[in-house]
C-alpha positions in Angstrom: -13.0 -49.5 2.1 -13.6 -45.7 2.2 -11.0 -43.4 0.9 -10.7 -41.6 4.2 -9.5 -44.8 5.9 -6.5 -45.0 3.6 -5.3 -41.5 4.4 -3.4 -41.1 7.8 -5.1 -38.8 10.2 -2.1 -36.5 10.5 -2.0 -36.0 6.7 -5.7 -35.3 6.7 -5.4 -32.8 9.6 -2.5 -31.0 7.9 -4.4 -30.8 4.6 -7.4 -29.3 6.4 -5.2 -26.8 8.2 -3.5 -25.8 5.0 -6.9 -25.4 3.2 -8.2 -23.2 6.0 -5.0 -21.1 6.0 -5.2 -20.6 2.2 -8.9 -19.7 2.4 -8.1 -17.1 5.1 -5.3 -15.6 3.0 -7.5 -15.4 -0.1 -10.3 -13.7 2.0 -7.8 -11.2 3.5 -6.4 -10.3 0.1 -9.6 -10.1 -2.0 -12.6 -9.6 0.3 -11.5 -7.8 3.4 -11.4 -4.0 3.1 -8.4 -2.7 1.3 -5.9 -0.2 2.6 -7.7 2.6 0.8 -11.3 3.8 1.1 -12.4 5.3 -2.2 -14.8 8.3 -2.6 -15.5 11.3 -4.9 -14.6 14.9 -4.4 -16.4 17.7 -6.2 -14.4 20.8 -7.0 -16.8 22.6 -9.2 -19.9 22.0 -11.4 -18.1 19.8 -13.8 -15.2 18.7 -11.7 -15.8 15.3 -10.0 -12.5 13.9 -8.7 -11.6 10.4 -7.6 -10.1 10.4 -4.1 -9.0 7.8 -1.6 -8.1 7.8 2.0 -5.4 5.6 3.6 -7.2 3.7 6.4 -4.0 3.4 8.4 -2.6 7.0 8.2 -5.7 9.0 7.2 -3.9 10.7 4.3 -6.2 11.7 1.5 -5.0 11.5 -2.1 -6.7 12.7 -5.3 -6.4 11.2 -8.7 -4.9 13.6 -11.2 -3.5 13.1 -14.7 -0.1 12.8 -13.1 -1.3 10.0 -10.8 -2.3 9.9 -7.1 -1.4 13.2 -5.3 -1.7 13.9 -1.6 -4.4 16.5 -1.0 -1.9 18.7 1.0 0.3 19.0 -2.0 -2.6 20.2 -4.2 -3.8 22.9 -1.9 -1.8 25.7 -3.6 -2.6 24.5 -7.2 -6.2 23.3 -7.0 -9.5 25.1 -6.4 -11.2 24.6 -3.1 -12.7 21.1 -2.8 -16.1 20.3 -1.3 -17.5 16.9 -0.7 -20.1 15.6 -3.2 -23.6 14.6 -2.1 -22.9 10.9 -2.9 -20.0 11.0 -0.4 -21.1 9.3 2.9 -19.2 12.0 4.8 -21.0 15.0 3.1 -21.9 17.6 5.7 -19.8 15.9 8.4 -16.5 17.7 7.9 -15.1 15.0 5.5 -13.2 11.8 6.3 -11.5 11.5 9.6 
């Protein structure tokens, strides 16, 4: 007698649906693109800053010693920032 014959079909169907739901949740959390798109900004010859763009709002933040700061709040205190060559948006006006 196979093992599948001893398990009622509704329990088997529910177990499969649960496994699929858990797999989709794990995929959405760990594999699907995150909320932020990471890239590098170059502010000078030795200044290579980590940056990220919120995919939902378009807000760009820069990693500073004080933590993530919105790019708008740094405009008065930071030197002009240009996009580095390894940035896929270089020469295209930056992230949109």
